[in-house]
VMD Tcl script that draws the C-alpha trace (Angstrom):
set ca {
  {0.00 0.00 0.00}
  {2.95 2.37 0.37}
  {3.06 2.72 -3.43}
  {-0.58 3.87 -3.32}
  {0.36 6.43 -0.68}
  {3.25 7.64 -2.84}
  {0.83 8.14 -5.72}
  {-1.63 9.98 -3.45}
  {1.22 12.21 -2.25}
  {2.16 12.99 -5.86}
  {-1.48 13.83 -6.61}
  {-1.51 16.26 -3.68}
  {1.70 17.90 -4.96}
  {0.20 18.30 -8.41}
  {-3.02 19.78 -7.03}
  {-0.97 22.24 -4.96}
  {0.97 23.16 -8.10}
  {-2.29 23.67 -9.98}
  {-3.53 26.04 -7.28}
  {-0.20 27.91 -7.30}
  {-0.38 28.37 -11.05}
  {-3.90 29.77 -10.83}
  {-2.79 32.16 -8.08}
  {0.27 33.21 -10.08}
  {-1.96 34.05 -13.02}
  {-4.28 36.00 -10.72}
  {-1.48 38.12 -9.31}
  {0.11 38.65 -12.73}
  {3.37 36.82 -12.07}
  {2.84 34.49 -15.06}
  {1.12 34.98 -18.38}
  {-2.03 33.22 -19.48}
  {-0.01 31.26 -22.03}
  {2.46 30.12 -19.38}
  {-0.34 29.12 -17.04}
  {-2.09 27.19 -19.79}
  {1.09 25.39 -20.86}
  {2.00 24.39 -17.32}
  {-1.58 23.46 -16.35}
  {-1.81 21.18 -19.38}
  {1.25 19.30 -18.14}
  {0.00 19.14 -14.54}
  {-3.42 17.89 -15.62}
  {-1.87 15.17 -17.78}
  {0.31 14.05 -14.87}
  {-2.76 13.95 -12.62}
  {-4.58 11.78 -15.15}
  {-1.61 9.42 -15.24}
  {-1.57 9.16 -11.43}
  {-5.32 8.47 -11.22}
  {-5.02 5.88 -13.99}
  {-2.19 4.12 -12.17}
  {-4.25 4.01 -8.96}
  {-7.19 2.52 -10.87}
  {-4.91 -0.11 -12.40}
  {-3.52 -1.01 -8.98}
  {-7.00 -1.32 -7.47}
  {-8.19 -3.51 -10.33}
  {-5.20 -5.82 -10.01}
  {-5.72 -6.06 -6.26}
  {-9.44 -6.75 -6.74}
  {-8.76 -9.63 -9.12}
  {-6.00 -11.21 -7.02}
  {-3.14 -9.93 -9.14}
  {-0.03 -8.12 -7.96}
  {-0.72 -4.36 -7.91}
  {3.01 -3.72 -8.30}
  {2.71 -4.99 -11.85}
  {0.65 -1.93 -12.76}
  {2.61 0.55 -14.82}
  {2.11 4.19 -15.68}
  {0.62 4.68 -19.11}
  {1.82 7.38 -21.45}
  {0.27 10.82 -21.43}
  {-1.03 10.17 -24.94}
  {-2.90 7.07 -23.78}
  {-4.53 8.54 -20.67}
  {-5.42 11.79 -22.39}
  {-7.23 10.02 -25.23}
  {-9.47 7.58 -23.38}
  {-12.99 7.53 -24.71}
  {-15.54 8.39 -22.07}
}
mol new
graphics top color blue
foreach p $ca { graphics top sphere $p radius 0.5 }
foreach p [lrange $ca 0 end-1] q [lrange $ca 1 end] { graphics top cylinder $p $q radius 0.2 }
display resetview
């Protein structure tokens, strides 16, 4: 479960970064373009983290080793069909 906690910690870091970027835009210390570029990266990383947690849970649920779950590429997680 420590791997899950590591992923949750990374998610918290990314959410904090997202909030910082929005604040930086609000106070004028970064441009809209910079905020957008960096937010796009943060959001993709968040999607990758959530996907990895879902993979780990699914493996655990079906009696498989959750440590065999692997991060998927940004391209894969950003293009899932909903």
